N, C-alpha and C positions, 0 to 999 in steps of 0.2 A: 299214830295220830289218825291215819286214814280209817282204821278200824273203829276208832272212837267216833268219827264222823258218821260212819255207817250206823252205829248204835243210836246216836242222837237222832238221826233222820228216821230210823225205825220207830223210836219213841214218839216223834212228832206225828208220824202217820197213824200210830195207835191212838194218840190223843185226838187227832182230827176225825178219825172214824167214830170215836166215842161221842165227841161233841156233836157230830152230824146226826148220829142216832138219837141223842137226847133232844136235839132241836126238832126232830120229826115226831116226837111223842105228843099226843093230843092232851088236852087238859084233863080228860077223863082218865087217861092212862096215868097221868101224873098224880091225880088224886088217889087212884087205885094202887099206886106203887107202895110197897111196904115201907114203913118208917124204920123198921129194924134192919140192921145190916144183914146182908145175905150170908148165911153160914157157909154156903158153898164157894164163896169168893174168898180169895186170899187177901191179906192186908195190902200186899203189893198192888193188886188189881184195883182196890179201892183208892189207894194213895196216888196212883199214876195219873188220875184225872183231876186231882186237886189243883186249885189255882197256884199254890206254892210250887208244885212240881212243874206246872205249865211255864211259870216264870223262869224256873231253873233251866228248863229245856230251851226256852227262848235265848237265855244268856249263852248256853252252850252252842246253839246254832250260830249266834253272832261270832263266837270265838272260832268255830270251825269254818266260818265263811272265808277266813284267810286262805284256807286250802281249797275250799269249794265255794266260790262267790255266790252261787245260786241259793245257798243255805240262808243268806241274809234275807232273801225274799220270803223264805218259809218262816223265819223269825217274825217278819212284819205281818204275815198272814195270821200267825198265832196271837201276836200281841194285839192286833186290831180286833180280833174276835173277842179277846178278853176285855178290851176297852168297851165293847158294846154292852157288856154285862156290868162293868165296874169302871165308870169314867171318872171316879174320884180318886183313883190310885195314881199318885204322882210317879211312882216307879214305872208303871206301865207306859206312861207318856214319855218318860225319859228313855226307856229302852226302845220304844218304837222309833224315836228320833235317831238313836244310835244305829239301829238296824237299817233305817232308810239311808244312812250315810254310806253303808256298804264298806267292804274292805278298801283300804287306801289305794292299792294297786289295780283296782277294778272299778273305775268310775262309771262303767257302762251299766252296772247294776244299782247305782245310787240314784236317789231322788232327793236332791238337796232342798227343794222347795217343801216337800213333805217333812223332811228332817227338821227344817227350821220351824215349821208349824208345830210339830210335836214338842220340840225342845222349848220353844217359847211358851207353849201352853203349860208345861211343867214348871217353868220359871215363874209364870204369872200366878199359878196356884200357890206356890210357896210364898210369894210376895203378898198375896191376898190373906193367907193365914197369919202372916206376921203383922200386916196392917190391921187385921181384925183382932189382934191380941190373942189369937188362938194358939200361937206358937211363937218362939223367938227364932231369930236367924241362926242362933247357935245350934238349935235343934236340927236345922237343915244345912249346916255349914258345908259338910262334905258333898251332899247332893247338889246344892246350889253352885258350888265350885265346879263340879263336873259338868253341869249343864252349861254354865257360861264358857267353860273351856271348849266344849264341843261346838258351841255357837261361834266362837272365835275361829275355830278350825274351818268351819263352813265359809266364813267371811274370807279367810285366806285362800281357800280353794277357788271360790268365785272370782276373787281378785286376780289370781294367777291365770285362771282360764280366760278371763276377760283380756288380760295383758297379752296372752298368747294369740288370742283371736285378733286383737288390734295389730299385732306384729305381722300376722299372716295377711291381713288386709293391706297393710303398708307395702309388703313385698309384692302383692298382686298388683297394686297401683304402679309400683316401679316397673314391673315387667310389662304392664300395659303401656306405660309411657315410652319404654324402650322400643316396644313393637311399633308404636305410632311414629317414633323418630325414624326407625328403619324404613317403615313404609313411606314416610314423608321424604326421606333421602332418595328412595327409589323413584318416587314421582318426580322429584326435582331433576334427577338424572334423565328421566324420560323426556321432561320438558326441554332440558338443554339439548338432547339429541334431536328433538323435533325442530328446535330453533336452528340448530346447526344445519339440519337437512334443508330447511326453508331458505336459509342464507345461500346454500350451495345452489339451490334451484334458481334463486334470483340472479346469482352470478352467471349461471349457464344461460339464462334468458338474455342477460345484458351482452354476453359474448356473442350470442346469435344475432342480436340486433346490430351490433357493430359490424359483424361479418356481412350482413345484408346491405348495410350502408356503403361499405367499401366496395362491394360487387357492383353497386349501382354507379 
């Protein structure tokens, strides 16, 4: 599995370099580019940069992130760049949301706010298509179910995190109260010792006065 992750990451890097090179091409270079396929390039080289293979690579990066959490961030990078070119693709929005959630055991790489945004957008796109009679819910039954499932997962994660945070706050308050009680107890003891010392001094003064009277 580790070797598969290496291969997927290498494919991502190749795609990234190619897309960066294409982005730097000027309009003149774009117009001057040959419309016919390059006979010197292999079919694999032409295919590796297609949107379909980019999406497949993003899916594999998400799967491999279970072993290497940082790969989910590469999936986000790839998917967001694809969305800049095609923001009408529901699958891209959904996958971007899943990638932003990160692997379950590594919340440090997750961005749940971004995940919610992407998933809600995909959900709204499906609902809009259905409301405009451009599609039926049956057409998107599986996709819609997956989107709502992941949104529920995010709600559960947020609720659990919030509950843990509140419990931690409560424990901190209890510790603070205990500390105050201990400090308060110490202050009371000091006050009692001070009082006792003052009473002793008063008694000594009274004894001294009595002795002086008796001497007289």
